[in-house]
N, C-alpha and C positions, 0 to 999 in steps of 0.2 A: 591503430597505435594504443597499447595497454599498459597499465602499472597495476602489477599483484601487491595487495597489500598482505600482510602475514599478522598472527600471532597466536596466542594460547588458545584450545577448545573451550568453548565458553561450559560454563557448567549447567546440567537439565535445569530446566525451568516446568512448573506445574501451572495449574490454573489460579488455586493459591496463591501463589507465587506475584503471578500478576493482579489479582483482587489487590494483595497486599501493597504493591507500587503503584499503583495506581490511586488507592487509599489515603497517601501519605503525600502525593506529587502528583502535579499535572504539567502537561507538556503544551499548554496551550498559551505562555507568554511571550514566545520568542519566535521568529518567523527563519525558516531556511530558503532560501532563494536560488534558484537555479539558475548558473553564471549568464544567459542570455535573458532571465525576465526583463519584460516591459514595464513601465512605468502605470500602465494604466489595467488593472486587472479587473476580469470576471469573475465573481466569489462561486467555489464550486465544492463538492464535497464527496467525501469516497468511506466507505466501512473498510474497515482493515480486521475481516473476519478470522479470527482464534479458534480453529477447531480443538475440542479437550477430547481428543483418541486418547484408547485407552493405555496403546503405545505409545504418545508424547503428543505434544501440541504441534499441531501445523497452520499452516496459513492459507486461505483460500485465495487463489487467484481466479482471471479472466483471459483468455485470450481474444483477443476483438476480431471479428468479422474480417478479411483482405477488400470488402468494398465500400467500407465506414469512409465519408473525408477526414476524418479527425483521427488519427493514429492509426492506421487499418494495419493488423494483423499484430499488435502490441500486446504484450503482457500488464494486465492493469487491474487496480482494486475496483470492487462494482460500485459505480456513482457517477457523478454527473451534476450539472449546472444547478444551483439556488435557482427556485422557482417562487415566482409571489407566492404561491398558497405554502411554501415551507416555513415555518415558524422560526427555524434555526438549521444549522449547518445537519443537525443530528437528524432532522425528520428531511432532509435532502437524502444525506446516505441509507438512512432504513429505506425511505421512499424507491430511491432509484436500486438499491439492492434488490427489493419485491420483484421492479419491473424489470430487471435484467435478467435476473436467477430464479427469480422465484421463491426465494426463501423469506419466510414472513417473519415480519418486527416483533413480534411476540418469542420470537427464537433465539433474540440477541438479547444477552445480556450486555449491557452497556458500561463499560470501563472508563473510561472517560477520551479524552481527543490527545493529539501529538499537536508539535507547531506546525501553524499553515504552510504550505509549500508552495511558492511562487515559481511557476513554470515558464519557460521560454516561449509557451504556445499564450501564453496570456490570461492563464487562470491563477487564483488563489485561492487554492485547496486545502480544505481542512480535513484532515484523516481523523476518522471517529473510530476506535479500536474496541469489538465487542468480542463474547466469548459464545459461540455456541455450541452446544451437544447435541452427539448423534443420540436417536438417529433423528434425520432430516434430510427433507426430498427438495432436487435441486430439478429446477425447470426453467432453463436457459432460453431466453431470446431468440432464436434463432437467425433475426437480422443482425441483432448486434453481436452476440457471444457466438464464437465458434466453438469454445471447449472451455472448460471447468475444472481445475484440477488442485489439488493440494501440494503444500512444500511444506517440510517438518519445518518449524522456527526453529531448533539450535541450528538450523542450516545458515536459515538468511539473517540470523542476529551473531553469524562469528564473521571479524573480520578475513577470517583466512580465507574466507570463501567469496568475496568482493575484489575488484578492482577496479580502476581508475580508465576508461576509453577517451578518445579524444575522435572528434571529426571536425572536418572543415568545412562552414555552413555560409553559406556568401560571405566568403573572405575573410571570417571571423573564426578561430579553434575553440571549437565548445567542448568543455571536459565535462564529463556525466560517470555516475559508478552504474555498474553492469553487476550479475549475479548468474554467471550460466548454472544451469541446474537440467541435469539430463538433457532433453534436446532444445530444453526452452532458455530462451536471452529473456533475460529479466533485466531493466535498461531503464535510464532513464530517470521519468518522475516515480516512478513507481518504487525503482532500487533506491531513491535517494528518500524517499520516506520509509523505506525498511531500514536503512542505515539512523534515521532519525529515531523510529521504537528501539535499534539498538543502544542507541545511548542513552536513551529515556531508561531502560532497563537496566545500565548501567553494564552493560556486556562489549562496549567500547573502548580498551586504556588506552 
């Protein structure tokens, strides 16, 4: 089941626009909840890598391998659980990104963070937004990452390209965002954090 959202197309964004927006505001004060999030949550962090391409900004995403125990085959941001050695969520996001796709932390210009996202699978995820300027090399961990790809930022933050889907899980109707793009189905927590980014950038009327 799905409900399509619609609105006017968004204006083009540049790296300078992103820097300016994060310089005057931060999204770390609020919490976004999955409608099935439990009370006890484990801390995690992801990197939202915005790539500054000449043709426009894109967002780098990964597709998880099918054999993983958690979220097999799903589209996600690079990231994972906070470990004891991590001083803060930013360190977690950068460390996990380097481990998963080989992107060196030195290549990421940190902009800020979005509201924590509480997932139905029991995680409190802190999204860290970073700007990446080509050229850079990607070396995916073949055990965890099946594919790395980029989607135009303008597409992802346009409400016309998102919809609300519903699924029945253990007798409970769950509702979540989805953003189909080409043959990829971006949904769940990843889509929810992208909606959070759109709202932070003022693109969601």
